[in-house]
C-alpha positions as CSV (number, residue, x, y, z in Angstrom):
1,M,0.0,0.0,0.0
2,A,1.5,3.3,-1.0
3,A,1.3,6.4,1.1
4,P,-1.9,8.3,0.4
5,T,-1.6,10.9,-2.3
6,A,-2.2,14.6,-1.7
7,C,-4.3,17.1,-3.5
8,P,-2.5,19.7,-5.6
9,P,-1.4,22.6,-3.3
10,T,-3.5,25.7,-3.3
11,S,-0.5,27.6,-4.6
12,A,-0.4,25.4,-7.7
13,P,-1.1,26.9,-11.2
14,P,-4.8,27.1,-12.1
15,A,-6.3,23.8,-13.3
16,P,-6.9,23.3,-17.0
17,A,-10.2,24.4,-18.4
18,G,-12.9,21.9,-17.6
19,A,-11.1,20.4,-14.6
20,A,-13.0,20.7,-11.4
21,P,-11.1,22.4,-8.5
22,Q,-10.4,20.4,-5.4
23,R,-9.5,21.1,-1.8
24,R,-7.9,18.8,0.8
25,V,-10.2,17.7,3.7
26,V,-8.4,14.6,5.1
27,D,-4.7,14.3,5.8
28,A,-2.5,11.3,4.9
29,P,-2.0,9.8,8.4
30,T,-5.8,9.7,9.0
31,R,-6.4,8.0,5.7
32,M,-3.5,5.5,6.2
33,F,-4.9,4.7,9.7
34,H,-8.4,4.2,8.3
35,W,-7.3,1.7,5.6
36,L,-4.9,-0.2,7.7
37,F,-7.5,-0.4,10.5
38,A,-10.1,-1.7,8.0
39,L,-7.7,-4.3,6.4
40,C,-6.6,-5.6,9.8
41,F,-10.1,-6.1,11.0
42,V,-11.2,-7.8,7.8
43,G,-8.1,-10.1,7.9
44,A,-8.6,-10.9,11.6
45,Y,-12.3,-11.7,11.1
46,L,-11.6,-14.0,8.2
47,T,-8.8,-15.8,10.1
48,A,-10.7,-16.2,13.4
49,D,-11.6,-19.9,12.9
50,G,-9.0,-22.7,12.7
51,E,-5.5,-23.1,14.1
52,R,-3.8,-22.8,10.7
53,W,-4.3,-19.0,10.7
54,R,-3.9,-18.4,14.5
55,A,-0.5,-16.6,14.3
56,L,-1.8,-14.3,11.6
57,H,-5.0,-13.7,13.5
58,V,-3.1,-12.8,16.6
59,T,-0.7,-10.5,14.7
60,L,-3.6,-8.6,13.1
61,G,-5.2,-8.2,16.5
62,Y,-2.0,-6.8,18.0
63,T,-1.8,-4.4,15.0
64,L,-5.4,-3.2,15.6
65,A,-4.4,-2.4,19.2
66,G,-1.3,-0.6,18.0
67,L,-3.3,1.4,15.4
68,L,-5.7,2.5,18.1
69,A,-2.8,3.7,20.2
70,F,-1.5,5.7,17.2
71,R,-4.9,7.3,16.6
72,V,-5.3,8.3,20.2
73,L,-1.8,9.9,20.3
74,Y,-2.4,11.6,17.0
75,G,-5.7,12.8,18.3
76,L,-4.1,14.2,21.4
77,L,-0.8,15.5,20.0
78,G,-1.5,16.0,16.3
79,P,-3.1,18.8,14.4
80,R,-6.4,20.3,15.5
81,H,-8.4,18.8,12.6
82,A,-7.4,15.3,13.8
83,G,-8.2,15.9,17.5
84,L,-10.5,13.6,19.3
85,G,-12.2,16.6,20.8
86,L,-13.7,17.3,17.4
87,L,-15.3,13.9,17.4
88,L,-16.6,14.4,20.9
89,R,-18.1,17.8,20.0
90,K,-20.0,16.2,17.1
91,L,-21.4,13.6,19.4
92,G,-22.2,16.2,22.0
93,S,-24.6,17.8,19.6
94,A,-26.7,14.7,19.4
95,P,-29.2,15.5,22.2
96,A,-30.1,18.9,20.7
97,W,-30.5,17.3,17.3
98,L,-32.7,14.6,18.7
99,R,-34.9,17.2,20.4
100,T,-35.4,19.4,17.4
101,T,-35.9,16.3,15.2
102,G,-38.6,15.0,17.6
103,Q,-40.4,18.4,17.6
104,A,-40.3,18.6,13.8
105,L,-41.7,15.1,13.5
106,R,-44.5,15.8,16.0
107,Q,-45.4,18.9,14.0
108,G,-45.2,17.1,10.7
109,R,-42.4,19.4,9.5
110,W,-40.1,17.1,7.6
111,Q,-38.3,20.1,6.1
112,G,-37.4,21.2,9.6
113,I,-35.1,18.2,10.2
114,A,-31.4,18.8,9.8
115,W,-30.7,15.7,7.7
116,R,-27.1,16.5,7.0
117,Q,-26.3,17.0,10.6
118,G,-28.0,13.7,11.3
119,Q,-25.8,12.0,8.7
120,N,-22.7,13.5,10.2
121,L,-23.8,12.3,13.7
122,A,-24.3,8.8,12.4
123,M,-20.8,8.8,10.9
124,A,-19.3,10.2,14.0
125,A,-21.1,7.6,16.2
126,A,-19.9,4.8,13.9
127,V,-16.3,6.0,14.2
128,A,-16.5,6.3,18.0
129,A,-18.1,2.9,18.3
130,L,-15.3,1.3,16.2
131,L,-12.6,2.9,18.3
132,L,-14.2,1.9,21.6
133,L,-14.9,-1.7,20.5
134,V,-11.3,-2.3,19.7
135,V,-10.5,-2.2,23.4
136,P,-12.6,-5.2,24.6
137,L,-12.1,-7.0,21.3
138,T,-8.3,-7.0,21.6
139,L,-8.2,-7.6,25.3
140,S,-10.6,-10.6,25.1
141,G,-8.6,-11.9,22.2
142,Y,-5.3,-11.5,24.1
143,G,-6.8,-13.2,27.1
144,T,-8.1,-16.1,25.0
145,Y,-4.6,-16.5,23.4
146,D,-2.8,-16.2,26.7
147,G,-5.0,-18.8,28.4
148,W,-6.9,-16.5,30.8
149,G,-10.0,-18.6,30.3
150,D,-8.2,-21.7,31.6
151,V,-7.3,-19.8,34.8
152,L,-10.7,-18.3,35.3
153,G,-12.6,-21.4,34.2
154,G,-14.8,-22.1,31.2
155,D,-14.8,-20.9,27.6
156,W,-16.6,-17.6,28.4
157,L,-13.7,-15.5,27.3
158,E,-13.9,-16.9,23.8
159,D,-17.6,-16.1,23.7
160,V,-16.9,-12.6,24.8
161,H,-14.3,-12.2,22.1
162,E,-16.7,-13.6,19.5
163,F,-19.5,-11.2,20.7
164,F,-17.3,-8.1,20.3
165,G,-16.0,-9.4,16.9
166,N,-19.6,-9.7,15.7
167,A,-20.5,-6.3,17.2
168,F,-17.6,-4.7,15.4
169,L,-18.6,-6.3,12.2
170,A,-22.2,-5.0,12.6
171,V,-20.9,-1.4,13.1
172,V,-18.6,-1.8,10.1
173,L,-21.4,-3.0,7.9
174,G,-23.6,-0.2,9.1
175,H,-20.9,2.3,8.3
176,V,-20.4,0.9,4.8
177,A,-24.1,0.9,4.2
178,L,-24.4,4.6,5.3
179,I,-21.5,5.5,2.9
180,A,-23.2,3.6,0.1
181,G,-26.6,5.2,0.8
182,L,-25.2,8.7,0.9
183,S,-23.2,8.1,-2.3
184,L,-26.4,7.1,-4.1
185,L,-28.4,9.9,-2.5
186,R,-25.9,12.6,-3.4
187,R,-24.8,10.9,-6.6
188,K,-21.2,11.3,-5.5
189,N,-18.8,8.7,-4.1
190,Q,-18.6,9.6,-0.4
191,A,-15.6,7.3,0.2
192,M,-13.3,9.3,-2.2
193,P,-12.1,11.8,0.4
194,M,-10.7,8.9,2.5
195,I,-8.9,7.7,-0.6
196,T,-7.6,10.9,-2.2
197,G,-8.0,13.3,0.8
198,C,-9.9,15.7,-1.5
199,I,-13.3,16.8,-2.4
200,D,-14.5,18.7,-5.5
201,G,-15.2,22.4,-5.0
202,A,-13.5,25.7,-4.9
203,G,-12.2,27.2,-1.7
204,P,-9.2,26.9,0.7
205,D,-7.9,23.6,1.9
206,L,-9.3,22.6,5.3
207,I,-6.0,20.6,5.8
208,Q,-3.0,22.8,5.2
209,R,-0.4,20.1,5.8
210,N,-0.7,16.6,4.5
211,H,1.9,15.0,6.8
212,A,2.6,12.3,4.2
213,A,5.9,11.4,5.9
214,L,4.0,10.4,9.1
215,A,1.7,8.2,7.0
216,G,4.7,6.5,5.5
217,L,6.2,5.9,9.0
218,L,2.9,4.4,10.1
219,L,2.8,2.0,7.2
220,G,6.5,1.1,7.7
221,A,5.9,0.4,11.4
222,V,3.0,-2.0,10.6
223,L,5.1,-3.8,7.9
224,A,8.1,-4.0,10.2
225,F,5.9,-5.5,13.0
226,F,4.5,-8.1,10.6
227,A,8.0,-9.0,9.5
228,W,9.1,-9.4,13.1
229,Q,6.1,-11.5,14.0
230,W,6.7,-13.7,10.9
231,Q,10.3,-14.2,12.1
232,Q,9.2,-15.1,15.6
233,S,6.6,-17.6,14.5
234,P,8.1,-21.1,14.0
235,Q,6.0,-21.8,10.9
236,G,5.5,-18.2,9.7
237,L,2.2,-16.4,9.8
238,M,0.7,-18.5,7.0
239,P,2.1,-22.0,7.4
240,A,1.7,-24.5,4.5
241,Q,-1.0,-27.1,4.7
242,G,1.6,-29.9,4.9
243,S,3.1,-28.5,8.0
244,M,-0.2,-28.2,9.6
245,Q,-1.0,-31.8,8.8
246,S,2.3,-32.9,10.3
247,S,1.5,-30.9,13.4
248,G,-1.9,-32.5,13.6
249,D,-0.3,-36.0,13.3
250,R,2.1,-35.2,16.1
251,H,-0.8,-34.1,18.3
252,E,-2.6,-37.4,17.6
253,D,0.5,-39.4,18.4
254,D,0.9,-37.5,21.7
255,D,-2.7,-38.3,22.6
256,D,-2.1,-42.0,21.8
């Protein structure tokens, strides 16, 4: 995965005739985090069953936890537009929006509903839920891998891990459905800003600095961690089928 591209700087020469002007609204580290986060969860969910992919599944889970730590630090120490306070302020407007929406519905004034604000709230709620769910998801996964359930008794920790994995998937699917629905409604791909960092339209960039180097460092750190995990695993993160069969035969011999 290459580092996310940046929009042309505002000081660049005027665009050719017929080309739509663009402005940057999402910086490179945020986009890199978003796609690495998504890929790690999808990979972890697909490798959740079976011992063959256990090492890869655990590595993806560790990576999710590391990406969450990066996002929190970037939200606290990074530029203002990436601050977690912005997300909290959006969510803080939910009670007022619900009150005004309820009043508009009771009075039959559909035009009085702030639909765009509601869409933004739904997006913010999905992002917040995904960030929060990573904590119990990875902790229960680590506990299952480290044998906490054996100490505490029963397989309940595996059930907890599975529950939060399915809850995370439900939020992801809801998030994707919302993006797809808005794209159809507005006749514009709403996922493009998270790919290119830009939206069409004249005006100043909302993001003055793209911080592409930081995005590259984040990608490099993830790849280095995967390489280290691969080196530490006796059979690699994706062992061959033959080695797994040999391992299974050895277990059967031990049981005999």
